[in-house]
N, C-alpha and C positions, 0 to 999 in steps of 0.2 A: 259790179263788173269785175271780171277777173283781170288782175294786173299781170302784165307780161314783161319779160326782159328779152332783149335781143343781144346776142353775143356772137361776134365773128369767130369762127374756128378755121384755122389755116390748114388746108389740105396740101398745098404746095406753094411755091413762091408766087404763082400767078392765079391761084384759085382760092376763093373764100366761100365758106358755107355759113349761112345765117341761121342761127338757132333761136327760135322763139319759145321762151320758157314761161311756165305758169307759176308765178310766185305764190299764189294762193295755195296751189297744190303742194309746193315745197313746205309751206307753213303747216299744212295738214300732216304731211309726212313727219315733220319735226314734233308736232304735238301728239301724234298717234303712237310714238314709241321709237322714232328714228332720230332722236335729238342729237346723237353723236355723229350724224352724217356729215356735219360741217367740219369735222376733224380730218376727213379723208383727204389725202394729198396725192392720190393716184400712184402709189408705189407698186401696185399689182401683187402685193404679198398674198392677198386674199385669193386671187385666182391661182397663184402658184401652189398654195397649200391645199386647195379644195380637192378632195379625193374623188369626186364624181364628175367634175366639169370636163367636157370633151376638149381635146386639144385644138380642134379646128373652130370651135365657137365657145370660148371660155366665159365663165361668169365667176364671181359677181362684179368684177371691176366695171364692166360697161353699164350695169344697172346703177352702180354708185355714181357714174358720170351723168347718166340720164336723170337721176334723182337730184343731183346738185344743180343741174340746169333746169329742172322742173319740166322735163319732157313727159307730160302726163300720158299722152296717147301711147307712147312706146312702153311706158311702165305698166299700165293696166293691161296692155296686150302682150306683155312679156311672157314668153314660153319658159324661159330659163328660171324665172322667179318661182315657177311651180315645180320645176325639176329639182330645185334646191330643197333639201330635206331638213334644213335648219339644224345641222349637226354641230354648228358653232366652231368648227375648226378655223374658219376664216377670222372670226372675231377673237379667238384665242391667240392667234399669231399676229394680229394687226398691230403694228408698232405705234399707232396713234390712237388705239382704242376707239376706232370709228364704228365698230360693231356692224360689219356688213350683213351678218346673219339676221340681225334685228331689222335692218333696212329691208331685206328681202321678205321677212315675215310681214312687215307692215304693207309692203307692196301687194302681197297676196290678199290681205284683208281688204285693202282699198280696191283691188280688182273685183272682188266679190260685190262690193257696194256699187261699183261702176256698171256691172253687167246684171245685177239683180233686178228682178221684176216682181213686185214694185220695189223701188230702191229704198223707200222709207223704212221698210221692215229690216233690211240689212243694216241701215244706219242705226236703228233702234237696238238691234241685236249687238252692236258693237259700241254702244254708248251707255256707260254705267247709269247715268241719270235718267235714261229712258227705258231701260230693259225691263223695269217693273211692269210696264204696260203690256209687254208680251206675256208675262205670267198672269196678269189680271184677266186676260181674255179667256184662257181655259179654266181659270178659277170660277168665273161667272157661268160659263157654258155648262161645265160639269155639275156645279151646284144646282143650276136651274133644272137640268135633266133629272137629277136625283130627287129633288123636291117635287117634280111633276109626276113621278112614278107613284103608283098606288102605295100608300103608306109612307111615302117619302117625307111629306110635310110633317107627319107625326112621328117620324123617326122609328117607325114600327120595325124596321130591320134590326134594331138594337136588341130585340128580345130573342130568346132561344139560342140555338147553336150559331156561332159566327160563320157565316158563309158570305163572302164578299159579293157574290152575284145577287144576293138579296138587296144590297144597296145599289148595285150597278150591274144589272143583267147583261149577258153577252150581247143581245140585240141592241141594248141601249149604248153599250160601248161602241158597237159598230156604227150606230147612227152618229156618234160624236167623232170617232177616229177615222172612219173611212173617208168622209169628205175632207178631213184635215190632211190625210195622206194623199188624196187625189190633188188637193191644192198644192201640196209640196212637190208632187211629181210634175205637174203642169208648169209651175213657176221655175222649177229646176231645169226643165227642158228648154224653156224660153231663155234662161240665163246662159245655159251651155251653148245654145245656138248662136247667141250673140258673141260669146267667147270664141267659138269656132270660126265664125266669120272674120273676127279680128285676127285670129291666128293665120287664117288662109291669106289674108292681105299682107301680113308681116313675114310669114314663113311659108312661101309656096312649096308645094311638093316637088322633089327632085327625083331623078331616076334612081338614086341610091336608096330611096325609101322602101320599107318593107310592105308586103301586102297587108291589107287590113286584118285578116284573120291572124297572121303572124304577129302583127303589132299588138293585137289584143291578147294573144296567148303569152307573148313575151312580157307584157305589162302585168298580166295576172300572176305569172311566176315571180316577177320582181316584188309584187305586193305581198303575196303569200309567204315568200321566203324572207322578206325584209333584208335582202342581201345588200341593198344600197346603204342601209343603216350600219351594216357590219363593216363597211369601208371607212367609216368615221374613226377618228382617234380621240378627240376631246370628249365626245358624248356617246361613245360606242355602246356603253352599257344600257342605254335606254331602249335598245332594240328589243330586249326581252319584255320590258313593260309595255311597249307598243304592241308587240305580238299578243300578249295576254289580253289587252283591251280589245284588239281587233277580233281575235277568235272568240273571246267571251261575248262580245256584242253580236257576232254572227249567231252564236249559240242561243242567245236570248231571243233574237228575231225568229229563229226556227222554233223555239219553245212556244212563243206566243202564237205563231202560225198553227202549230199542232194543236194547241188548246182550242182554237177556233174551229179547226177541221173536225176534231173529235166531238165538239159540242153540236155542230150541225149534222154530223153523222148520226148522233143520238136523236136529234130532233126529227130526222127522216126515218126513224125506226130501226136503225142499225145498232148492233150491240157494241156500243163504244162508251167507255167510262168518261164522265165529265168531272171537272174540278169541283171541290178540292180533291187532290190526289193523295194517295198514301206516300209516305216519305220515300219509299223505294220504288215508286212507280217510275218507269223510264222517262216520261216527260218531266216529272219532278226532279229526277236526278240530273237530267240535261240542264234544266233551268238553274238548279243550285250550283252545279259545277261551272256553268257559264257565268253566273253572277259572281261566283268566287274569283274567277279569272279577272273579270272587270274590276272587282273590288281591289284585288292585289295590284293589278296594273295601274289603276288610278292612284292608289296609295303611294306607290313608288314614284310616279310622275309628279304628284303633288309635293311629296317630300323633297324631291330633287329641285323642283322649281322654287321652293321656299328656303332651301338651305344651301344651294350651290349656284354659282354663276355659270357653270358649264352648259346649262340648258339654254342660256340666252334670256333676254328680257321677255316676260310674258305680258301680253296686253290683255285688256278686258275681253277681247275676242277669244283668247286662249283660256283664260281663267273660267269664263262663264260655261263653256262647253264641258270642261273637265269637271267642274263642281256639280253641274247638273247631272252628268252621267254618273258621277260618284254617289250623289244623293239619291238618284233613281234606284241604284242597287241597294243602298242602305235602307230606303223606305220599303223596298220589296222584301228584303229579309226581315225588317222590323215588323211589317204587317203579319208575316208568317209566325214569328215568335210570339207576338201578342195574341194571335189567334189560338195558338197552342195553350197559352196560359189563360184563355177565355176572358181577356180584358177587352170587352166590346167597344167601348167609346174610343180608347186610344188606338185600337186595331183598325176600326173603320176610319178614324181620323188620319192615321198614317197612310192608309190605302188611298184615301182621297188625295193626299199630297203626292203620292206615287203616280196617280193618274194624271195629275197636273204636269208633273215633270216629264212623263212619257209623251204627253201631248206636245210639250215644248220641243222635245227632241225631234219628233216626227214632223209636226206642222211647220216648224221653222228651219227644217233641214237645209234649204238652199242658202240661208242667211248666216248660219253659224259655222262652227268648225266641221260640222257634217258636210256642209257645202264645200268647205276647204278640201275635204277628202275627195269629193266628187270632181272638183276642178282639177286636182292633182292627177287623178287617174286618167281623165280625159287628156290632160297635157302630156302625160307619159305615153299614151297611145298615139297621140298626134306626132310627138317627137319621133317615134319609131316609123310611123307611116310616112312622114314628110322627109325623112332622111336628114334632119337638121344636124345631127352629129357629124355628118360627113363633109360639111362645108364650113366656110368661115365668112364673117362679114367683110364686105368690100365697099368702096366708095364709087358710085357711078352717078354721073350727072349732078354732082354736088350733093348727093344724098347717100346716107348709109343704107345698104341693102343687105338683107339676111337671106340665107339659103340661095344665094346666087353664086354659082361655082366660080371661084377666083381664076382669073386668067394668068397663065405663066408669063 
């Protein structure tokens, strides 16, 4: 049973508000990377120095209050936790080293677990002792498909010229990956729908909100330009690394899509070249350039996280996605190099690992940092559409209300 605490909070001399806190949730916050939360004494320095918090509805001070009191429902439904970009300015200037940025980061990961369907996959994706099970699933599935193919059990694909489609033909890849992608899309939609219902209850739309097309376009420009990252001071330099990873990943998705399209065009009798491509083939160039961008971006981000406190504390949630993405690119390049040197066994072995990592990225998208990206974009759109930045929290009927226009 969840233990709760009740703490009276004085609104005025004659009114009191009862707060029922979830102590178990507070313990989870502390254990998940927000251990310094207890040092916060509500000086509001974090809110003052935050370069992106709106004047009329500032953060992260209120999230620190909610976290200390264990207000789980407010935290997992927090819009501002997703608008925070973890630039670490608040933690850098905190006089008590309470690390508000890390608290906001943990709130986001716990929000994903709360809204995820099914939740146990999100929990596994964020638990070091369980994450191996998520890798085991694609390892078994992909190996079973390879062995079931003609010549697979005898490893006949090892003979002759190295062509990865001999081990795992495009149709076989589609059989494995398309259902995984469909699963990810369906579960992501379910998670986001729950998240949006929660936001609608906490942050109703006001007349100051933008139209939905305008909100989407404004968010798209924010994401593509990374301009919010450029407003930071302590961790401003990471904007370049983030941009490289983002654009590189988009390029890799386009590359993979083009490979599939060209393959099926060829199957239907059209004159389209299929892989493996020459080194200077446009699809090959796009893939290599995109992979290089992801490699460089991940390298910078990993180096910063391992050598500097400016990036804030990284949890298993952060490390897993970054390392999987990094190793996906490494194994992709590695399989190419080994193929050029005609080293069949290591080439096919590295390619198998590459497929497992790609499966992990795609199938578990709603439960990892990929889901984090999705939740953030939805939150950014909702913030513009709802007009949240134009209002401030007020107390009505003994409760804190958000997006209710304050009366003069």
